C-alpha positions as CSV (number, residue, x, y, z in Angstrom):
1,M,-11.7,53.9,-45.3
2,R,-14.2,52.6,-42.8
3,R,-16.5,50.0,-44.0
4,S,-20.2,50.6,-43.9
5,R,-22.2,48.6,-41.3
6,I,-25.5,49.1,-43.1
7,P,-25.4,45.7,-44.9
8,F,-24.8,44.0,-41.5
9,Y,-27.8,45.8,-40.0
10,L,-29.9,44.9,-43.0
11,L,-28.9,41.3,-42.7
12,V,-29.7,41.2,-38.9
13,G,-33.1,42.9,-39.6
14,M,-33.9,40.4,-42.3
15,L,-33.0,37.4,-40.1
16,V,-35.1,38.8,-37.2
17,F,-38.0,39.4,-39.6
18,L,-37.9,35.8,-40.9
19,Y,-37.1,33.8,-37.8
20,L,-38.5,35.8,-34.8
21,P,-42.1,34.6,-35.6
22,L,-40.9,31.0,-35.7
23,I,-39.1,31.4,-32.3
24,I,-42.3,33.0,-30.8
25,V,-44.4,30.0,-32.0
26,I,-41.9,27.5,-30.5
27,V,-41.8,29.4,-27.2
28,N,-45.6,29.6,-27.0
29,S,-45.9,25.8,-27.6
30,F,-44.5,25.5,-24.0
31,N,-46.6,28.3,-22.6
32,M,-49.2,27.4,-20.0
33,S,-51.5,30.2,-21.1
34,R,-54.2,29.1,-23.4
35,Y,-54.0,31.9,-25.9
36,G,-50.3,32.9,-25.5
37,G,-51.0,36.5,-24.7
38,Q,-48.6,36.3,-21.7
39,W,-46.3,33.8,-20.2
40,G,-48.2,31.5,-17.8
41,G,-45.4,29.0,-17.0
42,F,-43.7,26.1,-18.7
43,T,-45.8,23.1,-19.7
44,L,-45.9,20.1,-22.1
45,K,-49.6,19.6,-22.0
46,W,-50.1,21.0,-25.5
47,Y,-47.7,18.3,-26.9
48,S,-49.6,15.7,-24.8
49,R,-52.9,16.9,-26.3
50,L,-51.4,16.9,-29.7
51,F,-50.2,13.3,-29.5
52,S,-53.5,12.1,-28.2
53,D,-55.6,13.6,-31.0
54,R,-56.2,10.8,-33.5
55,T,-57.6,13.1,-36.2
56,I,-54.3,14.9,-36.4
57,W,-52.5,11.6,-37.0
58,Y,-55.0,10.5,-39.6
59,A,-54.4,13.8,-41.5
60,L,-50.6,13.4,-41.0
61,G,-50.9,9.9,-42.4
62,N,-52.6,11.3,-45.5
63,S,-49.9,13.9,-45.9
64,L,-47.1,11.4,-45.5
65,L,-48.7,9.0,-48.0
66,I,-49.2,11.7,-50.6
67,A,-45.7,13.2,-50.0
68,L,-43.9,9.9,-50.3
69,T,-45.7,8.7,-53.4
70,S,-45.6,12.0,-55.2
71,T,-41.9,12.4,-54.3
72,V,-40.9,9.0,-55.7
73,T,-42.9,9.6,-58.9
74,S,-41.4,13.1,-59.2
75,M,-37.8,11.8,-58.7
76,V,-38.2,9.4,-61.6
77,L,-40.0,11.8,-64.0
78,G,-38.0,14.8,-62.9
79,T,-34.6,13.0,-63.3
80,T,-35.7,11.7,-66.8
81,A,-36.7,15.3,-67.8
82,A,-33.4,16.7,-66.5
83,I,-31.4,14.2,-68.5
84,A,-33.4,14.9,-71.6
85,L,-32.9,18.7,-71.2
86,Y,-29.1,18.2,-70.6
87,R,-28.5,15.8,-73.5
88,F,-30.7,17.1,-76.3
89,K,-30.7,20.7,-77.6
90,T,-33.7,20.8,-80.0
91,R,-36.7,23.0,-80.4
92,L,-38.8,20.3,-78.7
93,Q,-36.5,20.4,-75.7
94,S,-36.8,24.2,-75.6
95,A,-40.6,23.8,-75.3
96,H,-40.0,21.1,-72.8
97,R,-37.8,23.4,-70.7
98,L,-40.6,26.1,-70.8
99,F,-43.1,23.6,-69.5
100,I,-40.7,22.5,-66.7
101,H,-40.2,26.1,-65.6
102,L,-43.9,27.1,-65.8
103,P,-45.1,25.5,-62.6
104,L,-42.3,27.3,-60.7
105,V,-43.6,30.7,-61.6
106,M,-47.4,30.1,-61.8
107,P,-49.4,31.2,-58.7
108,D,-50.6,28.3,-56.6
109,I,-54.2,29.4,-56.7
110,L,-54.2,29.4,-60.5
111,V,-52.7,25.9,-60.5
112,G,-55.3,24.7,-58.0
113,I,-58.2,26.2,-59.9
114,S,-57.0,24.8,-63.2
115,L,-56.5,21.3,-61.8
116,L,-59.9,21.4,-60.1
117,L,-61.6,22.3,-63.4
118,F,-59.6,19.6,-65.2
119,F,-60.7,16.9,-62.7
120,V,-64.3,18.1,-62.8
121,A,-64.3,18.0,-66.6
122,L,-63.0,14.5,-66.6
123,K,-65.5,13.6,-63.8
124,V,-62.7,12.3,-61.6
125,R,-63.7,12.0,-57.9
126,L,-61.8,14.3,-55.7
127,G,-59.7,12.6,-53.0
128,L,-56.2,11.4,-52.2
129,F,-55.6,10.4,-55.8
130,T,-56.3,13.8,-57.2
131,I,-54.1,15.4,-54.5
132,Y,-51.3,13.0,-55.5
133,L,-51.6,13.9,-59.2
134,A,-51.7,17.6,-58.3
135,H,-48.5,17.4,-56.1
136,V,-46.7,15.5,-58.9
137,T,-47.4,18.3,-61.3
138,F,-45.4,20.8,-59.4
139,C,-42.8,18.5,-57.7
140,I,-41.5,17.3,-61.0
141,S,-40.3,20.8,-61.8
142,Y,-38.3,21.2,-58.6
143,V,-36.6,17.8,-59.0
144,A,-35.8,18.5,-62.6
145,M,-34.2,21.9,-61.8
146,V,-32.1,20.5,-58.9
147,V,-30.9,17.5,-61.0
148,L,-30.2,19.7,-64.0
149,G,-28.1,21.9,-61.8
150,R,-26.1,18.8,-60.8
151,L,-25.7,17.8,-64.4
152,Q,-24.0,21.1,-65.3
153,D,-20.8,19.8,-63.6
154,F,-21.2,16.3,-65.2
155,N,-18.6,15.3,-67.7
156,Y,-20.3,13.6,-70.6
157,A,-17.0,12.1,-71.7
158,V,-17.5,9.5,-69.0
159,I,-20.6,8.2,-70.7
160,E,-18.8,8.1,-74.1
161,A,-15.9,6.2,-72.4
162,A,-18.4,3.6,-71.0
163,M,-20.0,3.2,-74.4
164,D,-16.6,2.8,-76.0
165,L,-15.9,-0.1,-73.6
166,G,-19.1,-1.9,-74.7
167,A,-21.8,-0.5,-72.5
168,S,-25.1,0.3,-74.2
169,W,-26.7,3.8,-73.8
170,P,-29.3,2.6,-71.2
171,A,-26.5,0.7,-69.3
172,A,-24.3,3.7,-69.3
173,I,-27.1,5.9,-67.9
174,R,-28.0,3.3,-65.3
175,K,-24.6,2.3,-64.1
176,V,-22.5,5.5,-64.7
177,M,-24.7,8.7,-64.9
178,I,-27.3,7.8,-62.3
179,P,-24.9,6.9,-59.5
180,M,-22.9,10.1,-60.1
181,I,-25.9,12.4,-59.9
182,T,-27.6,10.5,-57.1
183,P,-26.9,13.3,-54.5
184,G,-28.7,15.8,-56.8
185,I,-31.6,13.3,-57.2
186,M,-31.9,12.8,-53.4
187,A,-31.7,16.6,-52.8
188,G,-34.5,17.2,-55.3
189,G,-36.5,14.4,-53.7
190,L,-36.1,16.0,-50.3
191,L,-37.1,19.3,-51.6
192,A,-40.2,17.8,-53.3
193,F,-41.1,16.0,-50.1
194,T,-40.9,19.2,-48.1
195,L,-43.0,21.2,-50.6
196,S,-45.6,18.4,-50.9
197,I,-46.1,17.7,-47.2
198,D,-46.9,21.4,-46.3
199,D,-48.8,22.4,-49.5
200,F,-52.1,24.0,-48.7
201,V,-53.4,26.1,-51.6
202,I,-53.4,23.5,-54.4
203,T,-54.4,20.7,-52.0
204,F,-57.4,22.9,-50.8
205,F,-58.9,22.9,-54.3
206,V,-58.3,19.3,-55.3
207,S,-59.2,17.5,-52.0
208,G,-62.4,15.7,-51.3
209,P,-64.4,14.3,-48.4
210,G,-62.2,12.2,-46.1
211,S,-59.0,13.2,-47.7
212,A,-57.9,16.1,-45.4
213,T,-54.1,16.5,-45.2
214,L,-52.3,18.0,-42.2
215,P,-52.2,21.6,-43.6
216,L,-56.0,21.5,-44.3
217,Y,-56.6,20.1,-40.8
218,I,-54.5,22.9,-39.3
219,Y,-56.6,25.4,-41.2
220,S,-59.7,23.8,-39.7
221,M,-58.1,24.0,-36.2
222,I,-57.4,27.7,-36.5
223,R,-61.0,28.4,-37.5
224,H,-62.3,26.4,-34.5
225,G,-59.8,27.9,-32.0
226,S,-57.0,25.6,-30.9
227,P,-54.0,27.9,-31.1
228,M,-51.7,26.3,-28.6
229,V,-52.0,22.8,-30.0
230,I,-51.2,24.3,-33.4
231,N,-48.1,25.9,-31.9
232,A,-46.9,22.5,-30.7
233,L,-47.5,21.0,-34.1
234,T,-45.8,23.9,-35.8
235,G,-42.8,23.6,-33.5
236,I,-42.4,19.9,-34.5
237,F,-42.7,20.8,-38.2
238,I,-40.2,23.6,-38.0
239,V,-37.6,21.2,-36.6
240,F,-38.5,18.6,-39.1
241,T,-38.3,21.1,-42.1
242,F,-34.9,22.5,-41.0
243,T,-33.6,19.0,-40.7
244,V,-34.7,18.0,-44.2
245,V,-33.4,21.2,-45.7
246,T,-30.0,20.7,-44.0
247,I,-29.7,17.2,-45.3
248,S,-30.7,18.4,-48.8
249,K,-28.0,21.1,-48.6
250,K,-25.4,18.6,-47.6
251,L,-26.3,16.2,-50.4
252,L,-26.0,19.1,-53.0
253,E,-22.5,19.9,-51.6
254,E,-21.2,16.3,-52.1
255,K,-18.9,15.9,-55.0
């Protein structure tokens, strides 16, 4: 019986739909034409203009600062949450699991508005610190889920063996469990970093004067008409994001 080629055509169509716009953006970043309507010749001037714009690098610095700090915090708290969910099976942990999953399914605009109202009610000045807190709230969930997936293949008998040999519970966690699940922790951290550095919706609500991140600055550039510089910046970020995702995938595949 001849196999149907419909799944193959659907797969090709889906890949074209997902990646063709990215390819067009990268190609246009080398286009001499100002608005990219037609090919005007090969050029690197948009990359030159990008690297000479100090405001972009200031916004990038804010994004990297927030992404790094929120990622480190999320790796610690997310790993702790994953270990608690794996180790203890109580009603409290059932509620804990619900709260861990909640940020994964809530719309970003709802999270952003809720955090804005929360910060305003506490009279907290909006800025880099509020962006950091907001990013931690959703990055924790992603780290916890990745680490929890890694723990599904973890043999708890190793911990019991370490404790039988004289190790305390904290020492067994620190010297046995953590090293064994480190690939999962690093993969969760890379995922959190990627989500944090390109977040726009939540950051838009909780940012303040002088705390613009790169996504917010890109939005401003679009409104003021700098499409080709944005194409160059987007091309760099596409390569960076694919690199991070590839590394994260490799870490998850490590045994």
